[in-house]
N, C-alpha and C positions, 0 to 999 in steps of 0.2 A: 627778701633774703633767699638766696638760692643755694641749698646745700644738698649733698648727695650722701646717702647711706653708704657704709663700707668705704669710707675715705678717712685719711688723716686730715683733719681740718686744722689748719695752722693759724697762728696769730699774725700772719702776713696779710696786711690789708690791701684790698683791691678797690681803690676809689674811682668813681666816675664823676668828674666835676662838671658843673654847668658854668662855664666861664662867663657867658653872657650875663647871667644873673649876678655872679660875683662882682664883675666889673661895674655893673649898674648900681648895686647896693653898697659896695664897700670900696674904700681906697686902701692901697697897700704901699707902705714905704719901707725901703731897705736902708738901714742905718749902718754906717761903717766907721771905724776909728782909725786914726792915723798912728796910733800906738801899735805895739806888737800884737796885743790881744786885748779883749774886753775882760776885766776881772769878773769872776762868776757871781760876786756879790755886789756889783756896781749898782748904785742907787737908781740910776736912770732906767734900769731894767724893770723897775716897778712903777713906771709912769702911767700904767693903765688905770691908776686911780684918778688921773686927770679926765675931765669931761671929754666925751666923744672918742676916747681911745678904748677900743673894744678888747684888744688882746695884744700880747707881745710873745714872740717865739724866739728863743735863743738856745743854741746848743753849746757851741764853743767857738773860739777863733775871733775874728775881727768884725763879724757882722751879726746883726739881729734884725727882726722884722716887726713892724707895727701895723695892726689892722684897725682902721677907723671907719665909722659910719660914713657912707658916701657923701661928699660935699660938705661935711661938717667942720673940716679943719683945713687950713691952707698949709702949704709946705713951709712957708716962712714962720707961721705961728708955731708949727710943730718943732722946727729947729730951734726957735727961741726958747720954747719950753724945755727941750732937751739940754740946752746950754745953760739953763739955770741950775743944773745939777753939778756937783763936783766932777771934774774931768769931762764935763759935757762939751767943752770947747774943742775937744779932739774929734768930735763927731761930724760927719757929713751925711747928707740924706738925699735920696732921689726916689721919686714915685715910680712904681712898677705895676704892670698889669698882672692879673692873676696867673695867666699862662706862662709868665716869665719866672715865676717862683717854683722852685723844686717841689714836686708833689708832696713829699713828706713834711716840708716846712709849711706849705699851704694848708695841709690837713691839720697840722699841729696848731696853726693860728686859729682855725675854725673851732677846734676842740677847746683851746684856751679861752675862747670867747664865751664858753658856756658857764659864765660866772653868774649862777642863777640861785639866789637865796630862797626862791619860792619852792624848790624841790623839798618834799616833806622828809626825805630820809637820807639825802646825800648832799654834801656841800662841795661846790666847785670853786677852786681858788686859783687864779692865774698869778703866781708869785715868782718874781725874778725869772721870768721867761718860761716857767714850767706850769703844768697843770697838776695841782694837788687836790685829791678828793678825800674826804673823810666823813665818817658818820658821827653824829653827836655822842653816840655810845662809846666812841674811841677816845673821848676826852677824859683824862685822869683828874677828876675833881674831888677834893676832900669834903668833909662834913661842913666846913666853913665856907664852901663854894669857891675855894681857891683852885686855880687850874695849874697843876704841876707839869702837864705835858699832854700831848696827843699823838696818836698814830695816824698816818695818812698814807695814801697810795698815789704815787706819781704815775700818770699815764703819759708815756713817751713813744713817739713814732720815729724810728731811726731811718737812715737814708735808704735802707732796703725795704722800707715800709713795714718792718716788724714792730708790732705794738707790745711794749713791755709794761708790766704792772709791778712797780717796785715799791716795797714798803719802806717808809722813813719814820723816824721818831723825832718829834719836836719836844724839847725839854725846857722847863722854866729856867730863866737865867739865875734864879735863886740856887739852882743845883750846879752851878758852874764848877764848884769845888769837887764834884763827883764825876766830872767829865775829863777825858784824856786829851790833852793838847800837846802831845809829844812831837807832833809834826810842826816844826818851827816855821814852816811856810804858811801855816794857817792857824793863827792864835785866836783867842776869844774875840778880840776886837775886829777880826776880819769877817766874822759871820754876820750876815744880815739879821736884824731882829724883827720879829713879827708880833702882832697882838690882835685880839678880837676887836672888830670894828663896830659891831652893832648887836642888837638883840637876836639877829639871825645867826650869830656866831660865825660870821665871815671873817677870814683873816686878812690883814693888810700889813704892809711894811711900816714899821715904827718910824715916825718922823724924827727930825733932830731934837725937837723938844721932848719927845717921848723916849729917847734913847736911854737904855738901862732902867726903864721904869719897871716897877715890881711885877706887872703882869705880862712881861715880854717873854718870848720864846726864841730859841735858835734851833736850826735843824741839825741836831746832834744828839745821839743817845748818851746815856750815862756809861761810864767805864764798864766793860764786860757785859753790856746789854746790847740788844739789837731789836729793831722793830719786827714784829711778827704778825702777819696776816696770812691765814691759810689760803691755799689756792682754790679749793672747792669744798663746800659742805652742803650736802643735800638731805641732812637729817630733818630739817624743817625749813619753812619760809624764813623765819627769823635767823636761823643759822646760815642759810644761803646768803642773806644780805650782808652778813659779817665777813664773807670771803671775798677774795679778789675777783672771782667770777661773778659774784653778786654785784660788785662795783661795775664790772663790765656790762652786766645786764641793765642796770639803771642808766649808765652812760649811753649805751646803744639806744635805749628808749628815748633819751633826750635828743640824740642825733637825728633819729627818725622824725621826731616831733618838731624840732626847731631848725634843723639844717637840711631837710630833705629837698628844699628848693635849690640848694647849692652843691650837695654831694650825696651820692648813694654809695654805701659801703658794702663790700662783700669780703669774705675771707678766703684766701687761697686754699684749695683742697687738692689732695693727691690720692688717686685711687689705690687702695690697699691691694698689693700683690699677694702678700702672705701674712697671716696672723698666727701667732704661736699662743694659743690659749693655755693657761696654766692653772693648776689647782695647788693650794698651799700644802695639802697632804702629800703631794708627789715630790715636794722639794725638801723634805725633812731627812732624807737618807744620810745626808752629810753628818747629822748629829750622831748617828750610830758609828760612823768612821771616827769622829772625834773621841767618843767614849772608848772605843777599842784602842786607839792610839795612846790616849792619856793613861789608861790602865796599864798598858805595856811599858810606857816610859816613866811613869810616876810623876808626882808634882813636888817641887820644893818651893816653899815660900821663904823669900829672902828679905830680912828686915834691914833696910838701909836708912830708916828714919830714926830708930833707936830712941824713941820717946818713952814716957812713962806708961803710955797706953798701947803702944804699937804691938807688943807681944800678945796682949789679950785680943787685940783687933785681928791679928793674923790667925790666932786660935779660932776665932769665930768664922773666918773665911775657910779655914781647914774643915770645920764642921759642915759648912755650907757645901763645899766640894764633895765631901763624903755622902751628904744627903742627896745631891744631884746625880752622883756617879757611884753607884753601889760597888764596893770592892776596890775603889781607887786608893792607892797609898799616898798620903800627904805628910810631908815633914816640914818643920820650921827651922831655919838656920840663919847664919850670917854670911855664908859664902855661896856663890853660884856653883852648881854641879853640872858637869858636862854630860852626866848620865841621865839627867832628869829634865822635865819641862820646868823652867824657873819663872816664878812670878815675883818680881822685885817691887817692894813697897817703897816708894820714894815721894819727894815733893814735886810740885809742878815747876816748870822752868824758871819763872820769875823769882822763886825762892833762892835758887842758886845764883842767879844774876845779881840779886841784891847783896848777896854775901861774897860775890866774886869767887865762888867755890866751884870745884869740878862738878859738872852736870852728869849724873849717871845715864841720862838719855844718850850721851855721845861717847861713853866709855866702851871700849872694845870688850866683847863678851867671849873672846877666845874660842870660838866654835861652839859655844853652848847656845841652846834655845832659850831666849829671855823675852819676857813681855812685862812691861812696866805698868803698875797701877799707882795712882797718886792719892795723897792725903786729901787733896782738894776736890777731886772729881769722881772717885770710884765709889759706887754703891753696891755692895755685895748682896744686898737684899733682893736686887733685881736679877732674876734668872737670866734674862737676856744679856745683861752686862757681864755676868760670869761666863756664859757660853761664848760670848764674843771674844773674851780673853783667851779661852781655850782654843777657839778656832784660829786666832792669830798665831798661836804657838804651833799648831799643826801645819799651817801654811809655811812658817819659817823652817820647820823640820823638813817639809817637802823640798823647799829651796836648797837646803843644805845637802839633801840626799839626791837632788836632781830627778825626782819622780813625783808625779801628781798622784795623790792618794785620796783627796777629798771627794773626787768624783771618779767614775769609771771611764777614763778617757777612751779606751778601745771601743766602748759601747757607742761612741759617736760615729764609728764606722769610717774614720779617715784612713786611707791606705798609704798616704805619704806624709812627709814632714810639713809642718806649718811654721812660718816665721812671724813673730810679732815684734814690732819695733817702736821705740819712743825716743824723744830727745829730752835731755835734761840740761838746763843751764847751770853752769858752775857758779858758785858765789863769787862776786867781784871783791877782790881784796887789794888794799894799798893802791887804789887808782889804776890797777892793771886791768886790762880787758878780760872779761870773763870768757873762758873757753867752754864751748858746749861739748857735752859727751853724748854719745848715742849708744843705746842699749837694745840688744836683740835677744829674743828667746826663741830657740828652735825646739819644737816639740815633735817627738817621734810617734809613730802609730801606737806604740805600747805605753805611752804616757811618760816616758823618760824625756829629759830635756837638758839643754845647756843654755846658760845666760852669758852673753859676752858684752863687755863695755869697751868703747873705743872713742878716740878723737880723730878728727880729720888729719890725714898725713899724706902730703903730696908725694912722698918718696916710698910709701908702703901701701900699695893698692890692695884692697880686700874685696871680697864678694859683697860686702855690705855698703860699699861707697855709693853706689847708685841709689840705694835706699835712703842714705843720709841726705841726698840732694833734695828730696821731697819736703824735708822739714824747713827749707828756706821760706816756705809759705807758713806764716805764723799761725794760721788757722788749722793746720794739720796737727792732729793730736795723736795720730798713730798710723802705722802702715802694717798691712798683712800681706803675706805672700804664700802661695801654695807650692806643692812639689813640682808643678809644671812651670813655675816662674811667674804666674799671673799675679799682679799686684793691685791692691785696692787701698786707697787712702781713706781715713776717717777724719772728717773735718768738723770743727765747731761751727755752730750757727747761732743766731739770735732768736731762733724759732722754737716754739713749743706747741703742743697740740691743745686745742680747746674743745670742750664738749658742745653739744647743741644747746648752748646756755639759754637761748630765748625760750625754747620749749621746756627745758628743765625748770626755769624760773616761772613760766606760766603754770606748769603743773603744780609746783609747790605753793604758788599763790592761790590756786584754786583749792588745793587741799586745806589751806589755812582759812579760807572763807567760811563764815558762820552760816552755812546753808542748812536748810531743813529739808527733809524728804517726806512727802505725803505718804500716808499709809497705803493707798492704792498702788502707788508706784513701787513701794518697797515690797508689798505682797507679790506683785507681778514678777519682780526679779527673783524673789526667793522661790516661788513656785516653778519658775523656769529652771532654776538650779536643781530642783528636786529630780529632774529628768536626766541629770548628768551623773557620772560616776563619782561616788562619795564613799569615804570610809564610814564604818558604822557609827563612830563617834560624831563625825560631822553631820551625818543624816539625822541623828537624834537631836543634835544642837540646832539644826535648821528647822526641824519640826517644832521645837520649843519656841524658836523665834517667830515662826508663822503664827503659833498659838497666841502670842502676846500682842500681835499687831492689830490695831484698830484702824479700819479704813477711814474713819472720820478724823483721825489725829495726824499730827506731823511730828517727826522725830529728828533730834539733833544728831550730829555725827558721833559725838562721844557716847550718847545713849545707845546708838546702834552697835558701835564697836564694842561697848561694854558687855553686850549680850552674846558676842561671838568668841568662842574659846580658841580655835586654831587659826594659825596664820593662813593656811590654804583656803579655808572657808571665808576668812576676811577678804582675801584677795579676789575670790570669785564674786562675792557680793559687791565689792568695791568696783570691779570692772563692769559688772552688769548694770549697776546704778549709773555709772559714768556714761555708759553707752546709751542708756534709756532716758536719763534725766539731765545729764551734764553735771551732776553733783559728784564730786570726788571725795570719797570717804578717806582714802589713804593712798599715798603714792608709793609704788613698789619699784623704785629706781635701781635697786641692786639685782633684780631678776635678770636672767639671761636675755630675755626679749627686750627689756628696757636698756640694758647695756649696749646691745646691738643697735638700738634705735637712737639713743641719746649720747652714749659715751664711747662710741667707736673711735679708735685712735688714742683714747685717754687711758684705757686699761690694756693689760697684756703687752706682748711684743708685736709691733706692726712694722711692715716693710713695704715700701712702694718703689717700684722700678720706674724711673722717669723716662730713660732712653737706654741705649746700648751701653753707655759708659757712666751713667749717673743714677743714683738711687738715694732715698732717705729712709731713716728708720727712727722709731721712738720706743721707749720702754716705760710703761706706766705701772700702776699698781696691779697686783694679781686680781683678775676680774672675779673669779669664782670665790664667793665668801668675802668679797671686798668690804672695807669699812665705808661708812657714809661720809667720812672726812678725808680728803686728799690734801696733805700739807704742801706738796710741791707739784709743779707741772711736769708733764712728760716732755723732756727736752728732745728736740729733733736734731739728729746728726746727719751730715751729708756723706755719701759714699761716692768716690770717683775711681773708675778703673783707669789705670795709667799704663804708658808704655805699650800700647796696642793690646792690652789685656781685656779679658771679659770680666763682667761683674761676678765675683765669687763670694761676696760677703753674706749672701743668703744662707750659705752652708754653715756660717758661724752663728746664726741666730740662737741655736740651742745653748751656746756658751754664755748667754746672758740670762738664761732661765735658771739661775741659781740664787740662793739667798745668803751665801756665806761671805760675799764681798761686803755688801751693806746689810748687816744682819737684820733679817726680817723683811728685806726689800729686794727686788730684782736689781741686778747690776746693769749700768747703762752702757758699758762697753764690755767686750768679751773678757771673761774672768782671767785668762792668762796675763792680761795687763796688770792685774793685782799681783800676781806672782813676780812679774818683771819689776814692779815698784818695790816689792819687798827685797828682791835681789839687789837692787841699787842701794837700799838702806843698809843691807848687810854687807855690801861691798864684796859680793861673791866673785 
């Protein structure tokens, strides 16, 4: 594995295949249908249960691929086996050499063949042309040992070689009444059913005789639920294994062990041109702005639920607001006030849909600032939830007044106007073609702005028409233009940044090992630390530790750590022991040095200029004071300078160093796009 520090390390795989070995040890067959497409749940996509079929890879369309052990099966016997399935008579087959197969399909075939029940912690399952991995701990088993479902992670390589790790939920068919089958194109009968095949808890497709059996699953969550597997957790070795990156760590180990003769994998890296390191304490100034604005404007709680408990509930919210914002005036009423910030208490959308009643979400507010909270989803006990509501109202007030107040825009030092643009598809009605609208926000150096919405008009040319053309590319999610007319596009990609997961996993595994340290080695490290700069408390603690060490004894990690009071002294002793003995007392992966070594590109805002007209960037968690658990990956966006322009996006990186768009997190595109979306909702 070749990685470079100070890079954005992406999930784009760079394979080096050994085609000679692949063609010698494996046969590959391309299978096509004469129908328009292969149904995603077709039974023959699970024929890997047949002898000598190692793997199947299927994405979509009319073709899938079969990998078999070399010389173990003939073309005629394979086509006969396929045609034994329903709709199998529509299939045709031809043998292909490894180098004829698209690289992402070939790699997916090899990965799907890792159906290895001997792995102690991870199960690999090639089901319906996909690779699904899960941990035994992810099975939802009750006290009677019945399996109600399991969570799994699909490992998929797309045509651009981007590796995705997508969580899925399999649910027991006993729970079908709690599943949502509103999509008439895919009802319960259309879902393949799976079951555990053996004591290794490997999954297989349920056969005809097993269909609708009590222990079967389908890949579908219950209504209003979704599969959840965190992206990265380095709190401990056990927590790391339960994350998506933990799955990748084990998968990569299996690839190196079992497939190294056929493929070597690397990850595409991009040198970091600029990093914007951030501290949480520096990002809280917007809360003072919110407090000042709310106190000036006052708050009105509007009861549109009118239940027996709603009045008391809004009274509790009023007390919460007065507690959080000393001096704020809060009133409760039945009507919206144009002079106040209005928090309207309503039901969620399905409530009004079921009653065919007017939905307050869509009712015009006649120029008043209104934010809705719902019976079903709002928790006023959480300060973050309350602050988020207040923040949304201040943004709406800014949009109505045409002036950014949440941040000091002039402090960014822009000397000219900036334009931010997006495309919004209109809702299709009555079989008429949906017309797209284009929205642009022009921000002046003083923070004042205008928002304009328009449709294409061949007879009325505007200065924005050229900007509209860029949105013909479906991956373009935004356009920015500076005062000189330079234009950059922001594009979606399937990429995200990954940490140095091999090294992180190895460190956590070493930390979890039940090693002991000999007294002589421990004394040597402690005496070496005596000669370094220490606080009085740490020096006293160190002398106490030295006094208790017996050179003839060995000491466990917990025993040593239990005698050390401060984090700084623990880290010094841990680093010294690791350097001298290879025993790791504790991993300090949140430190600045560790972040730079193992998490570069995963935390803070990182920008990489690829050439004169292309760059990428990603926005991760705030590095300083970060948590040990990252729920989501840092998505990589692509920047392109168009129309002969230079790259200008680097100037806008500070506009993502704010927490008020995604409360408590950095925003992944410049915050003016949030204002623009609010302007669209408010139809300014």
